[in-house]
N, C-alpha and C positions, 0 to 999 in steps of 0.2 A: 504494499498499500503505499503510495507516495505522498509527500506533503506536496501541498498546492504550490508550485512553483511561483506564482505571482504575491506569494503571503509574503509581508518582510517582519520578522520581531526585532522588535526597536530595544529591548535590555534596558527597559527604564523601570527595572523594578521596585516596587512598593514592599516594603518587609513589616510585620508586625513589631512594634517597640514596646518592651514591657513598663519601660520607663516612664512611657505618657500614664498619667493617672486624673483619675475625676474623685472628687468627693459624691458618694452616694449615702443616701439616707439608711441609718443602722438603726432598725425599732425597740429589741430586738425581735427580730423574726423575717422570715424569706420574705424580700420585695419582689413583689407590692401588694403580700398580701395583707390583710387587715390586722389587726392587733386583736390576740385573742386571750381572756382573760390571765392566763400563766405569763403570757408579756405584757400586760398592764402592771400585774405584780412585780414582775422584774425590773419595768423601766421605773415605776415608784421606788422602790430602793435605790438604783442606781441615784436618781433625786434625793433621795432624806439621805444618800450619804456626802452627795456635794452640799447640801446645805449644813452639815455638821459641821465644814471646815471654818473656822475662822476666816476672819477678811482676809488677813495676813498670808493663810495658807490658800485661800484661793485663789488671792492674784498671783501667788508663786508659781501655782499648778498653770493657769492662763497663761503665763509668760512662759512659762517651759513648753506649752504647746504650742505658741506663736514661734519660737526659737524652732522648735521642730519645724513645722510646717508652713510657716511662711515664705512666700517666694514659689511654691508648689501650686498655689490656687490664687486666682483673683478674690479681694474683697472678703477675707476668711471671716473678720471679726462679723459681719455683717452677714455671711452664710451661717455661724453659728448662731445668729439672734435668731434667723429666719426658721432653723429647725426647732429651735424652742419653740417657739409660736407654733410650728407644725405640730409637736408634744402635747399641746395643754390639754386637747381632748382624750388623752390617756393619762391624764395626771388625777391624781385625789385633790381635795382643796390645799393650797397652801398661801403661807403668805407673799406679799409680793417681793419678785426676785430683784436683788441687785444687778445691777449691768453686768457684772462680774459676773455673779452666778448665774445670770439668763443666757452669757457667750459661754463658760464652761460646761452648763448643761448642754446647750445645743453642740458642742464638739462632742459628748460622750455619745450621742447618736446619730453619728458622721463614723464614715470609715472611708479608708483612699481606695479604688476600685482600679487593678490596670485592666482596662476595657479591650486593650488590644494586645494582650502578653501573646497570645497563643495563635490568633490568626489574623489577616487583611484581606479579603478577597469578594469574589463574584461582584464585581465592579458594573456598573452602570455610566451612562457620559450623557451631557445633554449641552447644548449651548448655553453659557452665561447670559444670565439678564442682563448684566452690565459690562457692555463690548465698547464703552469709552476708552480713550487712549490707545487704542489698539492701532497697530501699525495695518495700512492699507492689505488685503488678501489672507492677514492672520485673523483667528477666531479663539475669544476667550471659551474656556469650557468649565462645567463643575463635574465632578468625579463623584460619585458616591460609591460606599465601600462598606460591606459588612465583617465589623469586627466582631473578634470573640475574645472573651477574657476567662475568669475564675467561674469555676462550674461548667462551662458552656454556654455563657449568657450571651446570645447576638443583639450587639446595637448597630446604629446607624450613623455611620462618622463622613466626612467629605474632604476632598482637596480640590484645589483648583490650577490652571493652566492654561495653555496657549499653544495652540497648532500655529506654526506659519506657513506661507504663502508658498514655500517649497514643500510641506509636507513635515518636517521636522517637528517634532512633540517635547517640550518641555511642563513639569509639573512643579509647582511653587514649591518653596521649601515649607516643610511641616512648623508649625507653632509647636512650642514648647509645652505651654498650658495646655486644657481640656475644658470645657464648659459645659454645664447640661443644661436644657430650655425649662422658664418656667412655667409651671400650669396656669393657665388662664381661665381655661372657662371647660369645665367638664358636664357633657349633658349625657341622661341616661337614657338607651334605647332600645328598639325589639331588639338586636342581635347583641346589644353592650355598650359599651360607653363611648362617645365621641368626644376626643378630646384635642383642645388649643391648646399648643404652647408656641414660647418666644425667648427667641435669646436675645438678651439684652449686654450683656458681658462680654461678648466672644467676637472680634471686631474679625478678626482671620476666620475664613470660612474652615479652614481644617481644625481651629477649636471646636468646633458644635459638633456634639455628640449627643443622640437620641436614646435615651434607655427606654427598655418596657416600662409603662405607666399603666398597664390595665392587666386585669385577672388573665384575660386570651394570651396577654403578649410575655405574660410571666418569663417564661425562660426563652424570649428572642424575640425581635423583628428580625426577618430573615429577609435576603435575595430582594433587596428593594428595587423594581425594574422601573428607573425614572424615564419620563417621556414629554416634549414639549408638546402641548396641546393646545392649538389655536380654536378658537369658536367664536367667526363674526369679529374678529380683529384683536379679540381678546385671548393674550397668552396665560396659560396657566401649567404649572409643570405637576405630574400628577405620578404616583407610583404606586403599581400594586405590591404587598410583599406578604410574607405570611406570618401570620402572628401562631406562636408557639407556646403552649403553657406546659408543657411537660409530657401529657397525655393526650394531647388534641390540637388539630392546625386549623386554621381557616384564612381564607386571603380578607385584608384588608388594603385601604386605599389611603395615602395620605396626601397632600395636596399643599400648593406654595406659589407666591408669586415671584419671592424675594432669596428665599432660602434663610430667610428668619425666623418668620413666624410659620408654623404648617398646622395643618387641621388632619388628625386621623379617625377614620370613621370604618367599622366594618361593614362589609359588603356582605348582603344578603342574596338568599337565592340558592338554588341546587346545584346552582352552576358556579358557585364560591366555594363550593363546600374543600376544594384540593388546591393546592397550591401552584404557583407557576403560570398567573394569569399576567397579561400583558395588553394593555390597552393601544389600540392604535391612534396616531397625533391627529387624526379629523374625525368628525361624524362623516359617515358614509349613507349616504341618502337622510341625510337628518338623522341620523341613529347613532349612539355609541356602539363601537364594534370590540371585542374582546377576542385573541386567542387564547383559551384555557386548553387545561389534561386533566380532563374528567374520570380518565380511567386508569390511569398512570399507565396509559401505552400509546395512547393515540392524542394528535391535536384537533381541536374543535374550534368552529367558527361561532362565536357567541354575539348577536344582537340587542341591544335593549336602548328602551327611550328613557330610562332612569338609570342614573350612572352609577348607582348603590345597588341596586338589584338586576341578578343576574339567574336568568333562567334558562334551559332548553341547552340548543347546541347543536351542530352540525360539523360531522368529523370530514375535516377536509385532507388530513394527512396521516398516513400508517406508514412502520416499519416498513424497510424495501431490500435496503442494504446491508451486508451483514454487520458494517459498524453501528447500527442502529437498531438490531433483531429484538432487544431487551426492552426497549420503549424509545420514543422521542417526546422532546416537550421543547418549547421554543426558548431563546436566552437574549428577551426583551422584545420590546414593541418594536412594528415591521415598520421599516422605514420606505418612504414614497420615493421611487425612481418615476423617471420617464417611462421605462419599459413595465412598469406596474410595481409590487410591494415586495420588497425584499425581506424576508423573514427569517434570522436565523434562526438556527435546530443544534438541539445538540442531539446525540445516539448514543446509546448507552449496548456495549459489544462483549465479545468473551472475555473473561476475568472482571468483567463490570469497569470497563475500560471506558471513558469520557471520550466525546471529540463534537468536535464543532462543525456543522453544516449550512447549507442557507436553501432554501426554495423560492421560486417567483411566483407570487398568485396577482390574480388579475387586478388591474386598479378598479374598474367598476363591481367586480363581482367576486370579492375576495376567497369564493368557496371552490374556484374553477384554478385547477392547479396550472401554471405554464410550464414548469421547470423546476429542477433539482440538481443539488449537489449528487454525483452518482459515489465520491469521495470526499472523506474531512476535509475542511478548507486547513482545520487546524488540530492536532492531534498531539498528545503528549511525548515530548522527544524523551531521550535517556535522561537528559538535565534537568528534566522537570516531570519526573515519574516518583519522586519521593515526596513524601509530607503527610499532612494528619489521615489525607485518605489518599493513598497512590493511584497513579495512572486516569487523574480527570484535567481537563482542561474545562472552565466555563465560562461565561459572561451572563450579565442580566442587561446588557445592552449596546449599540454600537450606534455611529453618525457618520455623516456624509463631510465633506469638506474637500473642494478643488478635486475632483473625481477620485477622491478615496474614500475607501470606508476605515474610518478610525476605529478599532477594535481593542478596546481594553479587556483584557483576560486574566482568569485566576488559575493558578497553580496549584495543583494536590491539595485544594483547598486549605493552602497555608499562606501564599502572597499574589501578588499580581505582578502583570507585566501590560506592555502593550506591542499590537501589531497593526502593521498596515495592510492593506488590502485592494488593487488598481481595479473600480468597478467595471470598468470594459473588458477588463480580461477575466473578471470572477462571471460576467452575462454569457461570453461565448464559453466557458467550462460547462455551463449548466444545460443538462439536457431534458 
């Protein structure tokens, strides 16, 4: 099996960095589960011990904490105070905390978490909403990545970079600090909570990390497939992702206009019960369209008048070639070309080896298959076979620029890289 000769690996390795940490709530309980009576009892014992410290001992303890952790996080004292406020509902009646007591109590209910200690993988890419100051022929982009830390908890993080007119790719340096967003609104819905979050203290996009904030996400926000969606002159960035709570999965949708404020909404309907959904970048005949995998084997086309409810679907692509005999799935939202909708796919072959291929769908009727790749565009090379999950290359979305397909991809569920593909050569290769 030959590698596609028109694919160029770029050697822009994005590797997990265990030195990048964030402060997360410690209740004590497994986040984001609510406190049970035992947890509340333990929490009150901690507060009682702090209150038993005399003012000099409390101030000395707080100074020691700051000496150890200052510079590793933004506005640490403010973070401590906000955390103390969040814990109030679990605490017994108490005297008014002094400023030092309040800050110290907040510190006892936080912990550092190395959010990408294990992996940084399954990227997707979209044009940056801010293209100001970019050179002619170049394009700024935002890369989303799945980060995995202790306990195999997945979060969503970002990088920014640029593609030059000649096709060269650069990724901006990663910020040392990391910040999680503030929850601004939470609404209970028929399928779970709809949550709004906003980043207020993370000027660099690589600082922004979205952690699970609902029960359905408690073990991970996985494999976000971002797409720049256009509707009547309005641009919104959507991403379907898998919410995982350890025993069950479901598809959810995140949306943003600026990558500062986000809304996360559970998707409803029978077609949203599996993972791997990918939204088309515009409506087709006035309806939303989605590529989905409903049976863990084939790819389906699903239409809906409601962005948040998906029912039914039509199978449009089945495993055909040996490298995809086990199953196929999508590798991000379809990309609109003059020739049709380019859909990147992943195929699973012998010894559970994952490769990336492509299919071309009719632009007016995406249920019609026009062509597909007989051989993978990208498959694990010997240097890319080792990692957390061996023998896997995978992507959650690509984009085009100046006749090139810009393809970020993950290696063995551990780190990420880039490849570029000449679109005209890709079209000629498909049958």
